[in-house]
N, C-alpha and C positions, 0 to 999 in steps of 0.2 A: 321583671326580674328572672321569672322562671324561662323567658327566652334566652338569656344569658347562662343559665346554668350549665349547660354541658362544658361551656368554654371555661367558667370559672372554676368547676369542681375539678374538671378533667386537668387543668393546668396546676391545681392545688395538689393532686394527687401525685402529679410528677415530681413537683418541688418538696413535697412533705417526708420526712424521714420515717421509715417505715418500721413497725415493731418487728417485722419479719425480715431480717437481713438477707435471707435466702432469696427472696423476691427481689431485692435491690440488687443483688449480684446477677441474677438472670437479666434484669433490665441493662445493666452495665454491660453484659456479654452481648446482649441482643444488638446495642446500640454500636459496641465495638465492631461486631461481625458484619454490620451494615457499612461502617466506615471502612473496613478493610476490604469488602468486596467491591464496593464502589469505587475505592482508589485503586486497587489491582485492576480491575477492569479498565478505566480511564488510561491507566500507564500501559497496560498490553496492547489495547486497541491504537494508542497513539504510537507505540513502536511499530506495530503491524503496518500502520499507515505510513511510517517513516521508510520502512523498508519498501512498500508499494511506491512511493514516491521516488526513492533512489533508483530502484528498476525502470520505472518509466523515464526518468530523467536520462539515465547513462544507456539503457539498451535502445529505448525508442529515440534517443538523441542521434543513434548511429543507424538504426533501422527505418527506413522510409515509412511515413503513416500509409502512403499509397504509390502505386506505380501504374504507369500506363505505358503500354507497348504496343507496336504495329506487328502485324502477322509477317508483312514483307519486308520488315526493316523501317526506320524512321530516319529519312534523309533531311528532309526540311523541319527539323526539330525546332528551331529557332522561332518560326512563326507559329508554331503550336504551343510553345512554351510563354510567347506573349498572350496568347488567347487563353490561357490557362490561369496566366497570372491575373486576369480580370475578373475571374470568379471570386464571388465574395468570401468564400471560405478557404480559398487557397492564399498561404502566405509565402510560400517560396518553392522554385521549381529548378531541377538542375537534371542535366543530360547523365547517361551511364552506360557503361558495358560491363556486363558481368561475364566471368569466365572461371569455371571450376578448375583447379590445377593442383599439382603438387609440387612443392619446394623440395630441392634436393641440395645438399651441401656436406662435402664430406662424408659421404655414407649415411646421413640423417635424411629423412624423408617427412615430411608434414604435408597433409592436405589442406587446403585454404580455398576460400572463396576471394578471388581477386577482382577489385572493382576499378574500372577505368573511369576517372572522374575529371571534370574541368576544374582546376583549383580556384578560378575565379566565381564560380558558381555554387562549388559545393558547400560553401558556408550557409547557403540559403536553406539547406535540407538536413544538416548534420552539425554535430558538435565536435567532430575529428580535429578541426582547426584549433580548438580551445584546449584540446587533450595532448598534444603533441609534447612527448617527454624530451625528444631530441630532433632535430631539423624542422623543416617548415613544408607546408604543403607547396609553396611556390618553388621548392625545389623539385618538384614534377614537372621538368620542362621536356615539350616534344622532342622526340629524336634521342635524348640523352638515356633513355631506359632505366631512369631511376624507379624505385620502389618504397613505400613506407609500409612495414610491418607492424602487427600488433606487439605488444610487449612480451605475451606469453609465447606467441608463435617466434619471435625471434629469440627468445630463451631457450626453447626447445630445438631450435636450429644451430644454436651456438654462435649466432652473428651478432653484430653490431652495425653501427652507421660506419660507411666505407667499405664493409665487405661485399662480395658478390654473392648471389644465389641464382640457381638455375631452376627455371619454372618449365614444368612439363604440362601441356595440356592435351586433354584427351581427344584430339585431332589427328590425323595422319597426314605426314607429307610424303608424297611419292617423289622418289629419286631414281636416277640411273642405278644407284645400289640397292634399291629395294623400297620397302615402306618402312618410313620411321616415325615415331610420335614426334610432333611438333614441339621446340623446345626455344627458350630462349634465356640468356643471362641478363640479370638486372643488378644494378648498384643500389644498395641499401643506402638511402639518403635521409631516412627518419624513420623514429619509432613513436607509436601512440599507445595510451593507455587510458580506458575508460573504467577500468576496474569490474569487468564482468568478463563473461565466458568468451564475449567477441573479440577479446585480445588474442584469444589464440585460434581463432578461425578467419581472419580477416585481414586483407592486405590491400593496398590503394596503389595504382599507377596512373599515368597520364592517360586520357582517354584517346588520345591519337596514337599513342603507342600499343594500346589495347586494340584498336582499331586495325593497326598494321598487322599484330600478330593473330588476330581472327579473321585477316583478310575480308573486312567489312565495307572497306572504301570509305566514303563519307557518313555511311548510315551509323546510328547508335542504337544501343538495345532497347532505349525507352527513356523516359521521364520519370523521375522521383519528385513526390510532392510533398510539402510541408502543409499541414492544415491546422486551422485555429483550435479545432475540437476533435482530438483523436478517436472519440468515441462515436463520432459521425463518419469515420473513414470509408466504411461500408456503402453508407448512402449516398456521399459524395462522389466516389468512383463510379457507382451505378449511373448516377447522374450525368457524369462527364462521358462514360460511354454510351449512354443514350443519345447524347448531343453529337459525339463524333461519328456515330453509325457503325456499320459493319468495317471489319478490317483491323479494328483495334480491339485489345484485350486489357483486363487490369486486375490488380489485386491489392490488398491493403494488409497492415500489420497483423492482422487477426489470423492470417493464414500462417504465418510463421512463429508469433509470439502469444498469440490468444490463449492457448492451453496454460501457458506460465502465469498469465495474471488471472484467468479463471480459477487455478488453482490456489493462488493467494488471498481471492477473495472468498473462497469457499472454506479456506484455512480460518480466515480472519472470522467467519460467521460462526464456525464450529468453536472456536476458541471462546468467542463472546458467549455462545450458549452455555458452554462448560461453566465459565466462570460467573454466569447469571446464577447458577445453582447455590455458589457461596452466598450470594446475596437473598436467594429464596430461603435458604436454612437460617440466615440471620432474620430475616423477616418473621419467619413463622415460628422463631424463639419468642416473638412477642405474644403468639398465642398462649404459650405457657405462662408467661408473666402476667398476661390480663386475667387468665382463668383463676392464679393463685390471688390476684388482687380481688377480683369478684367475690371469692370465698372469704377473703380476709375483710372485705367491706359490705357483708351481706347487711349488718344491722344498720350502715348508713344508708344502703340503697332503700331498705324499709321505711327509715324515717323520711327519706326523700320523697318517697311514694306517698306517705301518709298527709305530707303537707302540700301535695297537688303536682307533683312532679308526673310526668307521663311514662309509660314504656319507652316510647321514643327519645324523651330527653336523657334516660337512663343510658339508652344506647349510646346517644351522642357523648356521654361523659366519658365512656370508655375507649370510644373511637377517637376523641381529641387526645386521651392520653397516650393511645398507641401510635398515633400520627405524630404527636410531639416527640416521642422516643424516636421514631423513625427519621422525622425530619433532622433532628440533630445529628444523628449517624450519617444520613446521606450529606447533610452540609458539609460537616466535618471531612467525610470522605471525599468529596468535590474538591475542597481546598486542598488537602493532601496529594490527590490524583493530580490535579492541574499543576501544583508545585513540582511533583516528580516528573511529569511529563515535559515540562518547560527546562528542567535542571538535569535530566537522566545522563545525557552525555558527560556533564561535568562531574556528575557523582561516579560515574563508572570510571572516568579519567582519574579521579582521586584515588578510587580504590586500588585500580591499577599501579599507581605511583607507590602507594604505601605498602601493597602487598608484591610489588614486583612481579606481577603477572599481566598476561595480555588475554583477555577474552576473546577479541575478534582479531586474528591473524590476517594480515592483507594478502598474505602468501596462499591463505585457504579459502577464506571469503572475499567478496569483491568489494568489501568496505572494511575499514579498520576502527571506525567509530559507531556507536549505536545511535543510530537515527531516530527521531521522535518528531511526530507531525500531530499536534493537538488540534481537533475539528470540533467545532462547536456542537455540529450534528449528533456527533457521537455522545458528547457531555449531555446533550439535552435527552436522546434516547434512553441513556443509562439512568438519569435522574425520574424520568417518566415511568420506566421499568421497576426501579427500586421503590418508588411511592406508591405504585399499584399494588406491587406485592405487599408493601406494608398494610395499605389500606385492606386488602382482602385479608390480612392475617387478624385484622381487629373486629371482624363483622361476627364470628362465633362467639368470642367472650362477650361481646355487647350483647348478642342475642340472648345469652344465658343471664345476663345482669338484668335485662328486662323482664324475664320470665320469674324473677324472684317475687315470692308472695308476701307482702308485708305480714299478714297474719301468722303465717307459720314461722317466720323470723321473731317476732316481737311476742310470741307467747310464752317465751321462757327466759324473756330480759326482765 
């Protein structure tokens, strides 16, 4: 019977109506604090995961996971592409020609990176084909000098499908009249939008047209790779370079976009740390609750000690009581947090429709809906952290209860 004493008495103390209503109020606030902290932390981390996932999907859907280039130009790229496709972690390969340039239309000038692509290969490494607002990639026919612009770039230039733009590249053409910058007029055949900053800095043309403009002959700038695990892009790129030998160079997405995702991960960790303080405050409110309960139950403790309860059993009673309060708060917080994380987009949409406001303007942000992505690992870590803080908060009150001396208490009873 004494072995079950901590559980029986501890649970009874939780259920019992206390004479001191202030103790009950502190217990309730501790439970509500834990619930609020856990729910908010789950919701915020889910939203951060949603933003991270959207950025990866949209930006890294346009930016290659890895690039392989030849120092002297890559002429026999088809055979190399077939060789790379046989590698275990390579899911797609496409040739490209990159050219930094400036578009000029009616006195408006905008710089951009123009990618020469092969329309039949581009879907292997990019999501541009699925994000065309107007036109199709198949309209990039060799010799017709068509071009596809990002939506923000087209808006800044004031052009649409059917208009013409002039591309100036930083290479000189020597003519009898002197040295002039190389330029070419393109027909705008399509507009794409991925909802990211890339819409203002990217354009696509046929690879043969860009080879002609750059006077590259049959050579391409290199091959872009799609990998099954983007976080292994650095290792996979190095392995490919080691296999190909000298004369080749490579890079991966971390060179151009790595700082952005590192900043997101750091922000997520800092927010998680700050919100954990809410859980810590609520958990350590349990200390106040249990200290007052110990003071209120000194006579009960003394009687239990006289009938054979050990100090360890007395500690167990108040640890069980504190953990029960914490577990209820954590469980309700997890339920509320998971529910909000799964429905936050609908909730925000309903609030916007009722109040006639828009929290995320697609013209300012790269998305118009609040994304949320619930991860089991986040919920698990939050529960373990909250439970650990709750357990730590029960130790001091339980230790004080175990030190109560029956003779000192019962002397005046």
